[in-house]
VEXLO-412337 format. One record per residue (C-alpha): residue number from 1; x, y, z. Coordinates in Angstrom, 1 decimal, m for minus. Each point is the difference from the previous one (the first is absolute). Layout:
VEXLO-412337
NUM,X,Y,Z
...
end
This chain:
VEXLO-412337
1,m12.6,31.8,79.2
2,3.5,0.3,1.3
3,3.2,m1.8,m1.0
4,0.3,m1.9,m3.3
5,m2.8,0.6,m2.6
6,m1.6,m3.0,m1.7
7,m1.7,m0.3,m3.3
8,m3.5,m1.3,1.0
9,m1.0,m1.8,m3.2
10,m0.6,m2.9,0.4
11,2.0,0.8,3.1
12,1.7,0.6,2.1
13,3.0,m0.2,m2.3
14,3.5,1.4,0.7
15,1.1,2.6,m2.6
16,3.6,m0.3,m1.0
17,2.2,3.1,0.8
18,0.8,0.5,m3.6
19,m3.7,0.3,m0.8
20,m0.5,2.5,2.8
21,2.9,2.0,m1.3
22,m1.4,0.0,m3.5
23,m3.5,1.1,1.0
24,1.6,2.8,2.2
25,1.4,1.7,m3.2
26,m1.7,3.2,m1.0
27,m2.7,m0.3,m2.8
28,1.2,0.8,m3.5
29,m1.5,3.2,m1.5
30,m2.2,m1.3,m2.9
31,0.9,3.2,m1.9
32,3.7,m0.3,0.5
33,2.9,m1.4,m2.0
34,0.5,m3.0,2.3
35,m3.6,m1.2,m0.6
36,0.3,0.5,m3.8
37,3.1,m2.2,0.1
38,m1.8,m2.6,2.1
39,m3.0,0.0,m2.2
40,2.1,m0.4,m3.1
41,1.8,m3.0,1.6
42,m3.4,m1.6,1.0
43,m1.5,0.5,m3.5
44,3.1,m1.5,m1.6
45,m0.2,m3.0,2.4
46,m3.7,m0.5,m0.8
47,0.8,0.1,m3.8
48,2.6,m2.7,0.7
49,m2.5,m2.1,2.1
50,m2.7,0.1,m2.7
51,2.6,m0.3,m2.8
52,m1.2,3.1,m1.9
53,1.7,3.0,m1.5
54,m3.3,1.9,m0.1
55,m1.3,2.7,2.3
56,m0.9,m1.1,3.5
57,m2.5,1.8,2.2
58,m0.3,m0.7,3.7
59,m3.5,1.1,1.1
60,m0.5,0.6,3.7
61,m3.4,m1.7,0.3
62,m1.7,m3.4,m0.1
63,m0.2,m1.7,m3.4
64,m3.6,1.1,m0.3
65,1.0,3.6,0.8
66,2.5,0.0,m2.9
67,m2.5,m1.6,m2.3
68,m2.6,2.6,0.9
69,2.4,2.8,m0.6
70,1.0,m1.3,m3.4
71,m3.6,m0.5,m1.0
72,m0.9,3.5,1.1
73,2.4,1.6,m2.5
74,m1.3,m0.4,m3.6
75,3.5,0.4,m1.5
76,1.2,m3.1,1.9
77,m3.0,m2.2,m0.4
78,1.3,m1.9,m3.0
79,3.4,m0.6,1.6
80,m1.3,m1.3,3.4
81,1.2,m3.4,1.1
82,m0.4,m1.8,3.2
83,3.0,m1.9,1.2
84,m0.2,m3.0,2.4
85,3.4,m1.4,0.9
86,2.0,m0.2,m3.2
87,m3.0,m0.5,m2.4
88,m1.4,3.0,m1.7
89,m3.7,m0.4,m0.8
end
């Protein structure tokens, strides 16, 4: 495809230049200081959203993947909680 690129979902949709510039930036090294700073800011923001001062874990999986991982570790079985929206169950 030549010329201007389009986002094809649900498509075609023009992509603003500022978005194209943002996605053209190099990927942050997940082992570097910049990622650590970003992750800290994200976790602080999540704490604020859920109005908690406790530890927050972001698990890169579906909800069932996180549940399965927590259930497969005996030490965490008694602490496992499933969160839907803002209601802990």
